[in-house]
N, C-alpha and C positions, 0 to 999 in steps of 0.2 A: 360516678360509675353509672354506665348505661344499663338499662334492663334489656334482656334478650327479647326478641319478638315472640309473640304468642304462637303456639304450635298450630293453631288454626289459620294462620295468616299465609299459608302456602309453603311453609318450611317444615320439615320433619322436626320433632322435638330436640334431637341431639345435634342437629346440623350446625347451629351457631357456635356452640361450645367447641365443636370439633375444628371449625375454621380458626377460632381464636387460639386454640392450642397449637395448631399447625403454624400459624403466623408467629407465635412465640418461639417455636422451635427453629424456624427459618431465619436465622440471624445473618445479616449480610456481612461481608468481609470488613467493610468500613467500620461498622459498629464493633466488630471483634477487635479491630485495631485500637479503637478508642478504649475498650475495656482493658486491652493489654497495656495501653499507656497509663491508665489509672492504676492498674496493678503494679506496674513498675514504680510509679510515684509512691504507692503505699509501701512497697519494699524499701525504697530509699528512706522514707519517713521512719519506718520501723527500725531500720538499721541505724539511723541517727539516734533514735531513742535508746537502742541497745548500747551504743557507744557512750551516750550520756550517763546511763546507769553504771556502766563499767568505770567511767571516769570518777563518779561519785563514791564508788566502793573503796574501802580502805584495804590496803594490803595486809596480809596476815603477818605482821612483824612483831608479834608478842604484846601489842598494846591491848588492853582490855576492850572488848568489843561487845556491844549489846546483842544478844542472841536473837531477840525479837526483830530488831532492825535488820540484822543479817538475813534472817529467814524471809522477811518481807521483801527485801531487795532481790534475794535469790528467786523467790516466787515470781516477782515481776519479770525478772530476766528470763526465766523459763517460759513464762507466758508469751513474752515477745518472740522468743525463739520458735515456739510452737506456731504462733501466728505467721511468722516469717516463712516457716516451712509450708504452711497452707497456701500462702501467697505464691510461693515458687511453684507449687503443684498447679495452682490455678493458671499461672502464666504459661506453664508447659501445656496445659489443655488448650488454652487460647492459641498458642503457637501451632500446635498440631492441627487444630480446626482451621486456622488460616491456611496452612500448607495444604490441607485437604481441599479447601475451597479453591485454591489457586492451582491445583495440580493439573486441571484440564486446560489451563491457559497456555498458549504458546509463548515462550519467552521472546521478547522483542530485543534484538541487538541494540546496544546503546547508540551505535552509529546512526540508527534510524530515528532515534529520539532527538538528536541534535541537528538542527538545520544548518547546513553549510554548503558552499559552492564546491562542486567537484572539479577536479583538474582536467576533465575530459574536453571541455569546451575551451581550448587554448586560444582560438581566434576571438571568441567572445571576451575572454579575459584580457587579450591584447587591446581590444577596443575600450574595455572598461578601464584598463590601466592608463591608456592614452587620455581618456576623458578625465580621469582623476589627476593625471599630471598637468593637464591644461587648467583644470580648476585650481590646483595648488599654485601654479605659476601666476594665475590671475589674482589669487588671494595674496600672494607674496608681493606682487606689484602694488596692489591697493595698500598694503601695510607700509610699503616703502614710501608711497605718496603721503600717507598720514604722518609718518615719522618726519618727512621733510617739512610738512606744514607745521608740525609741532616745534621743530627746531627754529623755524622762522618766528613763530609766535614767542618762543622763549627768548630769542634775541631782542625782539621788540620790547618785551617786558623788562629785560635787563637794561636796555637803553632808557626806558621810562624811569626805572628805579634809580639809575645813575643820575638822571636829570633832577629827580626829586631830592636825592641826597645832596647834590651840588646846590640846589635852591635852598634847602634847609641850612646848609653850611653857610651860605651867603647871608641868610636872614640872621642866623646866630652871630655871625661876625659883625653885622651892622648893629645889632642890639648890644654887643659887647663894646663897640666903639662909642656908642651913644652914652653909655654909663661911664 
């Protein structure tokens, strides 16, 4: 924790604590959103705890039940519900403050946030489409050439495999004749 400057250093005695308090009050919208996110996470966590407590509670079906255990679980449930209520009020305050901070902003249409090419420049689009078509046809031609070369190599490999198979067959036949 830092110490405030001395009053004789050119600042009035209460000026530093006033600026600190003002900075603490001026919370930006991003930090409010972070606080809101943490609050929602707390709400979800508390809700899960409530459901866990309810799952562990026994139904009143005439079975003897310990009053102390029942009162303890009921107190825990009521405490979780009270905390949940507080968290929802906190979330409402954060939501209202965010809306208040963003009230002066002009809403930006979604169309302006997404970059796209408009249909106004039809001549430009025709040239772009022609170049895309040319590029696609060149790419297709290259693919066809590669496929043709692959077929030739596959045929050569098949011939070599057939020759090796025949050679092995002949070797095995000669070995069989020798024995």
